[in-house]
C-alpha positions in Angstrom: -5.9 -15.4 -23.0 -3.8 -17.2 -25.6 -4.4 -14.4 -28.0 -3.4 -11.8 -25.4 -0.3 -13.7 -24.6 0.7 -14.0 -28.2 0.1 -10.2 -28.7 1.8 -9.0 -25.4 4.0 -11.8 -24.4 4.3 -13.5 -21.1 4.2 -13.2 -18.2 1.0 -11.3 -18.7 -1.3 -9.8 -16.1 -4.9 -9.3 -17.2 -7.0 -7.2 -14.9 -10.7 -7.2 -14.9 -11.5 -3.7 -13.7 -15.2 -4.4 -13.2 -14.5 -7.3 -10.8 -11.9 -5.3 -8.9 -14.3 -2.3 -8.6 -17.2 -4.5 -7.5 -15.1 -6.2 -4.8 -13.8 -2.8 -3.6 -17.4 -1.5 -3.4 -18.5 -4.5 -1.4 -15.8 -3.8 1.2 -16.7 -0.1 1.1 -20.4 -0.7 1.6 -19.8 -3.0 4.5 -17.4 -0.6 6.2 -19.7 2.4 5.7 -22.4 0.6 7.7 -20.1 0.1 10.7 -17.4 2.8 10.6 -17.3 6.5 10.3 -13.6 6.7 9.5 -11.9 3.9 7.5 -9.4 3.4 4.8 -9.3 0.3 2.5 -5.7 -0.6 1.8 -4.5 -2.8 -1.0 -1.7 -5.1 0.2 1.0 -4.3 -2.3 2.8 -7.5 -1.6 0.0 -9.4 -3.3 1.0 -7.9 -6.7 3.6 -5.2 -7.1 2.7 -4.4 -10.7 1.2 -1.0 -11.1 -2.2 -2.0 -12.7 -4.2 -2.8 -9.6 -2.9 0.0 -7.3 -3.3 2.6 -10.1 -6.9 1.5 -10.6 -7.7 1.3 -6.9 -6.3 4.7 -6.1 -9.0 6.1 -8.4 -11.6 4.5 -6.1 -10.0 6.0 -3.0 -7.9 3.1 -1.9 -4.7 3.3 0.2 -1.8 0.8 0.3 -0.5 -1.6 2.9 3.3 -1.9 2.5 5.9 -4.0 4.3 9.2 -3.0 2.7 11.0 -0.2 1.0 10.3 -1.8 -2.4 6.5 -2.0 -1.7 6.6 1.6 -0.4 8.2 2.8 -3.6 5.8 0.7 -5.7 2.9 2.3 -4.0 4.2 5.8 -4.4 5.1 5.1 -8.1 1.5 3.9 -8.6 0.3 7.3 -7.5 -0.9 6.4 -4.0 -0.4 9.5 -1.8 1.7 9.1 1.4 -1.3 9.9 3.6 -3.0 6.8 2.3 -0.1 4.5 2.9 0.2 2.3 6.0 3.6 0.7 6.8 3.6 -2.7 8.3 6.0 -5.5 8.9 7.8 -6.9 11.9 11.3 -6.4 10.7 11.5 -2.9 9.3 14.9 -1.6 8.2 16.2 1.7 9.4 16.1 3.1 5.9 12.5 2.0 5.4 11.5 3.7 8.7 13.4 6.8 7.7 11.4 6.9 4.4 8.1 6.4 6.2 8.9 9.1 8.8 10.1 11.7 6.3 7.0 11.1 4.1 4.7 11.2 7.2 3.4 7.7 6.5 1.5 6.0 9.3 3.6 3.2 10.8 2.0 0.2 12.5 4.4 -0.5 15.4 5.2 -4.2 15.9 6.8 -5.1 18.3 6.3 -2.4 20.9 10.1 -1.8 21.2 10.0 -0.6 17.7 8.4 2.6 18.9 11.7 3.5 20.7 13.6 2.9 17.4 11.1 5.1 15.5 11.5 7.9 18.1 15.3 7.7 17.9 15.2 7.9 14.1 12.8 10.8 14.1 15.2 12.6 16.6 18.1 11.9 14.3 16.1 13.4 11.4 15.2 16.4 13.5 11.6 15.6 13.5 
């Protein structure tokens, strides 16, 4: 690691693709036994650099996002909107607008948020 840090500088993120792939496959194998339809989503908040999401999208992964920044990071990493899930309990209007226009699935929390989403969709003509 010291040699890598000298060569590339710090901070430095070193990804071990074989470990990431093996862990992803473990989740995938477990879910395939129990579910017909599932999507494994990487929590972008865990690391917003592109390395992990760019690699995981090749394996079929989606993304779990909780902010406009995380949403843009996921899109920039190549994760298609249909594989992105929007979460968070304090979603901004702009974040919701982006999710609605890109047809991203939004996990509603709290229930009153559904009214806000419907109002925004109506404003957008959707």
